[in-house]
C-alpha positions as CSV (number, residue, x, y, z in Angstrom):
1,M,-20.2,0.8,-26.2
2,D,-23.1,-1.7,-26.1
3,E,-20.7,-4.6,-26.7
4,I,-18.6,-3.5,-23.7
5,I,-21.7,-3.3,-21.5
6,T,-22.8,-6.7,-22.7
7,F,-19.4,-8.2,-22.0
8,I,-19.3,-6.7,-18.5
9,I,-22.8,-8.1,-17.7
10,F,-21.8,-11.6,-18.9
11,A,-18.5,-11.3,-16.9
12,L,-20.3,-10.3,-13.8
13,A,-22.9,-13.1,-14.3
14,G,-20.0,-15.6,-14.7
15,I,-18.3,-14.4,-11.6
16,A,-21.5,-14.5,-9.6
17,G,-22.1,-18.1,-10.9
18,L,-18.5,-19.1,-9.9
19,I,-19.1,-17.6,-6.4
20,M,-22.4,-19.4,-6.0
21,F,-20.8,-22.7,-7.2
22,Y,-17.9,-22.1,-4.8
23,I,-20.2,-21.5,-1.9
24,A,-22.3,-24.6,-2.8
25,L,-19.1,-26.7,-2.7
26,A,-18.0,-25.1,0.6
27,I,-21.1,-25.7,2.5
28,Y,-21.9,-29.0,4.2
29,I,-24.4,-30.1,6.8
30,V,-23.8,-32.6,9.5
31,K,-27.0,-34.3,10.9
32,Q,-27.7,-34.8,14.6
33,W,-26.7,-38.5,14.5
34,Q,-23.5,-37.9,12.5
35,K,-20.0,-36.6,12.9
36,A,-17.9,-35.2,10.0
37,V,-14.2,-36.0,9.6
38,I,-12.4,-33.2,7.7
39,L,-9.4,-34.2,5.6
40,R,-7.1,-31.4,4.2
41,F,-4.8,-32.8,1.5
42,G,-5.6,-36.3,2.8
43,K,-4.8,-35.6,6.4
44,I,-7.4,-35.4,9.2
45,T,-7.5,-31.9,10.6
46,K,-10.7,-31.8,12.6
47,I,-13.9,-33.5,13.5
48,T,-17.1,-31.5,13.4
49,E,-20.4,-32.0,15.2
50,A,-23.9,-31.6,13.9
51,G,-24.8,-28.3,12.2
52,L,-24.0,-26.1,9.2
53,H,-20.2,-25.9,8.3
54,F,-17.9,-24.7,5.6
55,K,-14.9,-26.3,4.0
56,T,-12.3,-25.2,1.4
57,P,-13.4,-26.7,-1.9
58,L,-10.8,-28.9,-3.8
59,I,-8.6,-28.8,-0.7
60,E,-10.7,-30.3,2.0
61,S,-13.0,-33.3,1.9
62,V,-15.6,-34.5,4.3
63,I,-16.4,-38.1,5.5
64,L,-19.7,-38.4,7.4
65,V,-19.8,-41.1,10.1
66,D,-23.1,-42.5,11.3
67,L,-23.2,-42.8,15.1
68,R,-26.4,-44.8,15.4
69,T,-26.6,-48.4,16.6
70,Q,-26.3,-50.8,13.8
71,T,-27.2,-54.5,13.6
72,L,-25.3,-57.3,11.9
73,E,-27.1,-60.5,11.1
74,M,-24.7,-63.4,11.3
75,E,-25.4,-66.2,8.9
76,R,-26.1,-69.6,10.4
77,Q,-22.8,-71.2,11.5
78,V,-22.3,-74.9,11.7
79,A,-20.2,-75.7,14.7
80,I,-19.2,-78.8,16.7
81,T,-19.7,-79.0,20.4
82,K,-17.3,-80.4,23.0
83,D,-19.1,-83.7,22.8
84,N,-18.8,-83.9,19.0
85,I,-22.4,-82.9,18.1
86,S,-22.9,-80.8,15.0
87,I,-25.3,-77.8,15.5
88,G,-26.3,-74.7,13.6
89,I,-26.3,-71.4,15.4
90,D,-27.7,-67.9,14.5
91,A,-26.7,-64.7,16.2
92,V,-27.0,-60.9,15.8
93,V,-24.5,-58.3,16.8
94,F,-25.5,-54.7,17.9
95,M,-22.7,-52.1,17.6
96,K,-22.2,-48.4,17.2
97,I,-19.2,-46.1,16.2
98,E,-17.8,-44.2,19.2
99,D,-14.5,-42.9,17.8
100,A,-14.9,-41.4,14.3
101,Q,-11.2,-40.8,13.8
102,K,-10.2,-44.4,14.6
103,F,-13.1,-45.6,12.5
104,V,-11.9,-43.7,9.4
105,L,-8.2,-44.5,9.9
106,N,-8.2,-48.2,11.0
107,I,-10.9,-50.0,9.2
108,E,-12.3,-50.1,5.7
109,D,-15.2,-52.7,5.4
110,Y,-16.1,-52.7,9.1
111,R,-19.4,-54.7,8.7
112,S,-17.7,-57.6,7.0
113,A,-14.7,-57.5,9.4
114,V,-16.9,-57.6,12.5
115,T,-19.2,-60.3,11.1
116,K,-16.3,-62.6,10.1
117,Y,-14.5,-62.2,13.4
118,A,-17.8,-62.8,15.4
119,Q,-18.5,-65.9,13.4
120,A,-15.0,-67.3,14.0
121,S,-15.2,-66.5,17.7
122,M,-18.6,-68.1,18.0
123,R,-17.4,-71.4,16.5
124,D,-14.5,-71.3,18.9
125,L,-16.7,-70.7,21.9
126,V,-19.2,-73.5,20.9
127,G,-16.3,-76.0,20.8
128,K,-15.7,-75.4,24.5
129,Y,-19.2,-76.4,25.6
130,S,-21.1,-79.7,25.6
131,L,-24.6,-79.7,24.1
132,N,-26.4,-79.6,27.4
133,D,-24.3,-76.7,28.7
134,L,-24.7,-74.9,25.4
135,L,-28.5,-75.1,25.5
136,T,-28.6,-73.9,29.2
137,S,-25.8,-71.3,28.9
138,R,-26.9,-69.2,25.9
139,A,-26.7,-65.9,27.8
140,E,-23.2,-66.7,29.1
141,I,-22.0,-67.6,25.6
142,A,-23.5,-64.4,24.2
143,Q,-21.7,-62.3,26.8
144,S,-18.4,-64.1,26.2
145,L,-18.8,-63.5,22.4
146,K,-19.6,-59.8,23.0
147,A,-16.5,-59.4,25.2
148,K,-14.3,-61.1,22.6
149,V,-15.6,-59.1,19.6
150,D,-15.6,-55.8,21.5
151,E,-12.0,-56.2,22.5
152,L,-11.0,-56.3,18.8
153,A,-13.5,-53.7,17.6
154,K,-12.3,-51.1,20.1
155,A,-9.2,-50.6,18.0
156,W,-11.5,-49.7,15.1
157,G,-13.4,-47.1,17.1
158,I,-16.5,-49.4,17.3
159,D,-18.3,-50.3,20.5
160,V,-20.1,-53.7,20.5
161,T,-23.1,-53.0,22.7
162,N,-24.7,-56.5,22.7
163,V,-24.7,-59.9,21.1
164,E,-27.8,-62.2,21.1
165,I,-28.0,-65.8,20.1
166,Q,-31.2,-66.2,18.1
167,D,-31.5,-69.9,17.5
168,I,-29.6,-73.2,18.0
169,S,-30.7,-75.9,15.6
170,L,-30.1,-79.6,16.4
171,P,-29.9,-82.6,14.1
172,E,-33.1,-84.6,13.6
173,D,-31.8,-87.6,15.5
174,M,-30.9,-85.4,18.5
175,K,-34.4,-83.8,18.4
176,R,-36.0,-87.2,18.6
177,A,-33.7,-88.2,21.4
178,F,-34.6,-85.1,23.4
179,A,-38.3,-85.7,22.7
180,V,-38.1,-89.3,24.0
181,R,-36.2,-88.0,27.1
182,A,-38.8,-85.4,27.8
183,E,-41.6,-87.9,27.5
184,A,-39.8,-90.3,29.8
185,E,-39.4,-87.5,32.3
186,R,-43.1,-86.6,32.2
187,E,-44.0,-90.3,32.7
188,S,-41.7,-90.6,35.6
189,E,-43.2,-87.4,37.2
190,A,-46.7,-88.8,36.6
191,I,-45.7,-92.1,38.4
192,I,-44.3,-90.2,41.3
193,I,-47.4,-88.0,41.6
194,K,-49.6,-91.1,41.5
195,A,-47.5,-92.9,44.1
196,H,-47.8,-89.8,46.4
197,A,-51.6,-89.8,45.9
198,E,-51.8,-93.5,46.7
199,L,-49.7,-92.9,49.8
200,E,-52.1,-90.2,51.0
201,A,-55.1,-92.4,50.2
202,S,-53.7,-95.3,52.2
203,K,-53.2,-92.9,55.1
204,N,-56.9,-91.9,54.9
205,Y,-57.9,-95.6,54.6
206,K,-55.9,-96.4,57.7
207,G,-57.6,-93.5,59.5
208,A,-61.0,-94.8,58.4
209,A,-60.2,-98.3,59.6
210,L,-59.2,-97.0,63.0
211,N,-62.5,-95.1,63.2
212,L,-64.4,-98.2,62.3
213,K,-63.1,-100.0,65.3
214,D,-65.9,-98.3,67.1
215,P,-68.9,-100.8,66.9
216,G,-71.3,-97.9,66.4
217,A,-69.4,-96.5,63.4
218,L,-69.1,-100.0,61.9
219,Q,-72.8,-100.5,62.3
220,L,-73.5,-97.3,60.4
221,R,-71.1,-98.2,57.7
222,I,-72.7,-101.7,57.2
223,L,-76.2,-100.2,57.1
224,E,-75.2,-97.7,54.5
225,T,-73.6,-100.4,52.4
226,I,-76.8,-102.5,52.6
227,K,-78.8,-99.6,51.6
228,Q,-76.7,-99.0,48.5
229,I,-76.8,-102.6,47.3
230,S,-80.5,-103.2,48.1
231,K,-81.7,-100.7,45.5
232,D,-81.8,-103.5,43.0
233,Q,-84.9,-105.6,44.1
234,S,-83.7,-108.7,42.2
235,N,-80.7,-109.2,44.6
236,T,-80.8,-111.5,47.6
237,I,-78.4,-110.3,50.2
238,I,-76.5,-112.7,52.5
239,F,-73.9,-111.2,54.8
240,A,-72.2,-112.1,58.0
241,L,-71.7,-109.8,61.0
242,P,-69.0,-110.0,63.7
243,T,-70.1,-110.9,67.2
244,E,-69.3,-107.4,68.5
245,T,-71.7,-105.9,65.9
246,L,-74.5,-108.3,66.8
247,T,-74.0,-107.6,70.4
248,S,-74.1,-103.8,69.9
249,I,-77.1,-103.7,67.6
250,G,-79.3,-106.1,69.8
251,A,-82.4,-108.0,68.9
252,G,-84.2,-105.0,67.4
253,G,-81.4,-104.4,65.0
254,L,-81.3,-108.1,63.9
255,A,-85.0,-108.0,63.3
256,A,-84.7,-104.9,61.2
257,M,-81.9,-106.3,59.0
258,A,-83.7,-109.7,58.6
259,S,-86.7,-107.9,57.2
260,I,-84.8,-106.4,54.3
261,N,-86.1,-107.8,51.0
262,S,-88.3,-110.3,53.0
263,S,-91.4,-109.5,51.0
264,D,-89.6,-110.0,47.7
265,A,-88.2,-113.3,48.9
266,R,-91.8,-114.5,49.9
267,K,-93.1,-113.6,46.5
268,R,-90.4,-115.5,44.7
269,R,-91.0,-118.6,46.8
270,A,-94.7,-118.5,46.2
271,M,-94.2,-118.3,42.4
272,A,-91.8,-121.2,42.5
273,L,-94.3,-123.3,44.5
274,E,-97.1,-122.5,42.0
275,Q,-94.9,-123.6,39.1
276,A,-94.0,-126.8,40.9
277,K,-97.7,-127.7,41.5
278,K,-98.7,-127.5,37.8
279,P,-98.8,-131.0,36.1
280,I,-96.4,-131.8,33.4
281,Q,-98.1,-132.2,30.1
282,L,-96.6,-134.6,27.6
283,P,-97.2,-134.2,23.9
284,T,-99.8,-136.7,22.5
285,K,-99.9,-138.3,19.1
286,E,-103.0,-138.2,16.9
287,K,-104.8,-141.5,16.3
288,E,-104.6,-142.9,12.9
289,E,-108.0,-143.1,11.1
């Protein structure tokens, strides 16, 4: 009797274990950013959304598909432009899976497929542009590349959301040529700015000359100039004045200008006369004893 009870207990425990194992195999969880493709005997029967779901073990299988945006870093590609210049170009592709059924049925290694096709398309696009157009039309090239890759990826249930060109590397000789060109452009701009400044200065000088046609203005300018150069007391100033200025300033003005540095001139003349009056002393020889 005890043996029968023991057998029944072990049997019930085994059955309970099988049931728990079956339930564990039957339960699957789909996360919020996923979709689950259910295959029954290898055929897609349904696609489930996020949540807790059940499947038939050993009969149905589940493939989880990530719907989040993914990035593909494209290795540097060496391409030749329309004007036969070799460049290196880096880009990144942003994509997401929008149709889980097409994705499962139509593509196996989708990352490699999208990367290879984007690289080939990029080399083809670069060959249609000259170097200058390539450097100034990066956004346009990126949009063309996106449209081309997205057209193919649609059949795989993939949406290419964006393509960005990260870097365009030039040969060293081209970098030097661009540097020389940029320096020449800066020098040319500096010359133009200097020429404009000189033109403005000449206009101001012309205006000043017109103002100095007035004898009174010219007189003030002359007096200011004399004042500036007379600061050094060792200078002797000799200057000529036009007849109009002499007429306008009158005798009083002439006397004032003649008195400039007059005291210093008198002192120098007096010192020169004193030196001239001194007798010249010749060296004498000593008498022999």
